[in-house]
N, C-alpha and C positions, 0 to 999 in steps of 0.2 A: 593610322590614326593613333595619336597618343591618348593616354588615359584621361587627361584633362579635357581634351576635345570630346571624347566619348561621353564623359559625365555631363558636359554642357549640353550636348545634343539629347542625351537621355532626359535631362531635366526639362528641356524644351518640349519633347514629345509627351512626357508625363503631364505637363501643364496644358498643352494644346488639346490632348485627348482625354483629360481628366481621369487618368489611369495610372496609379502609383505602381502597378505591377509591370509596367514596361521596363525592359532592361536591354542594354546593348552589350554585345559580346564581341571582342576583337576577332577578326578572321586571321588564323595563323599564317596563311600563305599570301594574304592580300593586305597590304599596308594602307590602302586608301579607302577601306570600307569596314563596316561592322554589321553583324547580324542583329536583328530586332526581334525580341520575344515578348509575349504577354504570358507571364508565368513561365511554363515550360514549352509553350507552343510558339514555334517559329512563324513570324508573320511577314518578314521582309528584310531588306538590306538598305542601309544608309551608305551612300557613296560620296566621297569628296568630289565636288564639281571641278573638273580640270580647267574650265574656262574662267571660272570666277574664284578669286582668292577669298577663302573663308566661307564659301557657300557649299551647301550639301544638297543631295537629292535623296528622297525616300522612295523606294520602289517596293510595291506590294502586289503580288499576283492574287487574283480571285478566281479560283477554280470553279468550273461549271458544277462539279459534284458537291460543292459547298453551298450552292445557292438553293433556296427552297423551291 
């Protein structure tokens, strides 16, 4: 993912979740994805959708230990 695409997705996620602390960081060994953070906490990964041109998927795991 290039820097322009990362910033577009970052802006979309910030607006959608009303959280300006969301940042995307390119993955050094994967060109089709970026890591998603809130502050310094890793929360998931955004992937380029292989089937759709210009579409992306956001994947976030919720661990049992994090649930109340």
